[in-house]
C-alpha positions, 0 to 999 in steps of 0.5 A: 097446246099439245101437238097431235101425233099425226102432226109429229108424224107428218113433220117427221115423214116431211124431214125424212123426205127432205133428206131423201130428196137432198140425197137424190139430188146429190146421188150422181155426185156420190156415184161419181166421188166413190168411183174416184175413191176406189180408183185412188184407194187402189192406186195408191196401194199399186204404186207401193207394190210397183215401187217395191218390184222397181227396187226403189227404197222404202224411203223413196217411197216414204217420199212419194206418200209425203208428196202426195199429202203435200199436194193435198195441203197445197189443193186445199189452199189454192184448189178453190181459185180454180174452182171458181172461174169454171164452176163445179162440174167443169172443175171436177171433170178437169181434176178427174181428167187430170188424175186420170193421165197421171195414172197412165204417166206413172207407167209410162214414166218409171222413175223414183222422182218423176213419181214424186213430182207426179204424186204431188200433182195428183194430190193437188187434183184430188184436193180439187175433187174433194173440195167440189164434192164437199162444198157441192154437198153442203150447199145442197144440204140443210142445217136439219139434214147436214149431219146425215148427208155428210154420214152418207159421204163418210160411208161413200168414203171409206166403202169405196176406199176399202173396195179399191184395195180388193182390185189389186189381185185382178193383175199384174203390178209390173204390167200396165193392166192395173194401171189401165184399170185405174185410169178407166175408173177415174174417167168413169167417174166423170159421167154421173157428174157431166150427166147430172140433172142436178145444179151445182152451187155457185162457188167462191173464192176463199180468203187466206186463213192462218192456223195460229189460233189454234194453239190457244183454242185447243193445244190437245186439238192441234196434237190429236190431229198432228199425231193422227197424220203421224199414224195413218198416213204412212199406213196407205203409203207404205202398208202395202211394203210392209205387208210384202216384207212381212211375207204376204203375197198379193192378194194378202195385202190387198186383203190386209189394206181392205180390212183395216181400211173397212175397220175405219168405218166401224166406230165412228158413230159408236165413238162420236155417240161416246164423246158427245156423252162422256167428253172428247178427251177422255175418248180420245185417250181410250181410243188412242190407247186402243190403237196402241193395243191394236198396233202391238197385236198386229206385230204379234199376230203377223208372226203367231196367228193370221186370225189375230193379225187381221183381227187386230188390223181391223181394230187398228183401223177402227181406232185410229181413223177415228182420231181426226173426227175426235179432234176436229170435234173437241177443237170446235167445241171450244172454238168461239163463234165466228172462228171456223174458218181458222179452226178448219184451216188449222186442222187441215195444216197441222194434220198436213204437217203429220202425214208429210213427216210420218211417212218420211220417218217411218220409211227410214225406220223401216229400212234400219230396223225392219217392216214392224217398225210401222206399227211399232211407231203407230204405237208410240205415237198412239200411247204419246197422245193417250197420255197427253190426252188424259193429262189434259183431262185431268189437270185442266177443268172440265168443259162447262159449255154444251158440246156441238154435234158429232159429225164423222170425217173421212181422215184421207179426205181432210183437205175438203173441209177447208172450203166448206167451212169457209163457205158456211162461215161466209154464209153466217156472216151475210146473214148476220149483216142482213138480219142487222139491216132487217132490224133497222 
């Protein structure tokens, strides 16, 4: 029987209303999270600029960046155990207060090794905030609107991170004002969550997961995730150092960082549509080639054309920052039912290894070969990934299964996906047990 058009319209409208209700229910959480990302993005660039002014070596700055991602990995593993006894709201307040204190402690204790230790602790706390945010969003959303809800989350991520870069010129990195601004924004981020009337989900303690099965599930997914960490993590840590060493002033440095990060938002949805239609491996190969070309154009533009430099920066951000999402989608396409937990853990650990190694390697290359080593390293990594992707595409059999829906993932926030995937897997297992009992 044909469904009347007005009935379909009502159903579609009710679906939109349900999604809007969900968005309204987590609006305070998204506002808090956006403020956190504004402060965190600004603070990361501020530390690099201040470190250079304090005559910290490029190697030390690389270690600080690696320390942050090490903290993220540790937080992805252990922060759910912190959240479980006290709940989402108290945990969010505790982690946000901690990163606010860290922002001020950096300017009170200017020591390279102290800053490395504080970046590890700060990374752990940020992973806890990511865990609270995405697990809350996943619990509030339904299967019908989860992708759209997480899209709002991803847009908040990139928009806030880009806006944070624009705050850098409002103060002198050698003074305490910018550190205070970061601390204030971290603290203000507490208010929407603390004042919300929404009911936070009940947290659960997660079990330990292994990433060993990823090799057998998707070698390309593993390698692409690793290369994504190699390329993008050095940009966040030593990108401001690169900008200063090629002669950009503070305002131009913040503009360069903001344009590149905003670029990460441009291709997320078109790339997802293309990978759904033409296959992940081909799109990974093409995006890697474009990222390699953009890296080379950044180096050329920095010496010959300011317009080309900024255009290539936006192009690099819009291609390199899609690699984690593509890797996650490709790996989950091939994963057998019930393996979401292992896949999520494996992707996080693999990205983390690349994100720890990349800044250390790039910082040493920049010391011996100059600032352009940052993007020449990105060029080489992207070309290698492209060759592997096309080799896998043309030498391995085509995938015959139905692809799962592509969901953009914010690379810088990747550790929080472990907790949400663990939670979803546990809910599926409970539903399966309940269905089996019902059928008896």
